[in-house]
N, C-alpha and C positions, 0 to 999 in steps of 0.2 A: 632588446640585441645584446646589451651587456652582461645578462645572466647566460645567454647562451653562450658566450667565450669564457663566460667564468666556467660553467660546468663541461665545457669543450677541455679546458686547460686541466681541471680536475679530474677527468676521465683519462686524457692524455698521461698525465703523471701517474696514474693507478695505473694504466697498462703498461707504461715503461719500470715501474716499481715491479710489476707481476715478471716481465719478462727476465730481468735482473734477478730475481729470486728463484726463476726455475732454472735460469744459466748456472746460478751457482750451486744449486743443489743437484743438477745433472753432474758438475766438475768435482763434487767433494770425494765420492770413491777413488778417482784417480790420484787425487791430492795424496788421499790416505795412502793408496798403494806406493806412490813417488816416498814417502817419509819411510816405510817400512822397507823399502829397498835400500834408502841412506844407511837405516839403523843396522841392517845386515851387513852392507858394506864396511860399517864400521868395525863389525864386530869381527869380519873374517881378514880384514886388512887394517893397517895400520897408518891410518891417513894422518898427516901433517893437517891438512886444509883442505875441505870440498870446495873445488873451485866453480864448477856448477855440473847441474843434471841434464840429460837429455832422453827423451821417451820416443822410443822406436815403436810405431805402429804397424807390425807386418802380420805375420799369419798369428805370431804369439805376440804380447806386448813385452817389450824390453827396455829396462831403465840403465842408460850407460853413467856413470859417474866419472868424473874429470877431476884428477886431484893436481895441486899444485906442489911442485916440487921444492 
């Protein structure tokens, strides 16, 4: 019985690890696009400091950049 518990625990850990890996791989393109949007905003407008960003998912994805005055 103890073997089954250990095997089940290992299998569960592998499943969680794979789920996290797939999730991170799915978000990678979105994160790189957000970084490109920040770089473009820095080039176009002289920001003193970027407070936060917001991603709007509509018909087109928009990245809103908020600055601190």
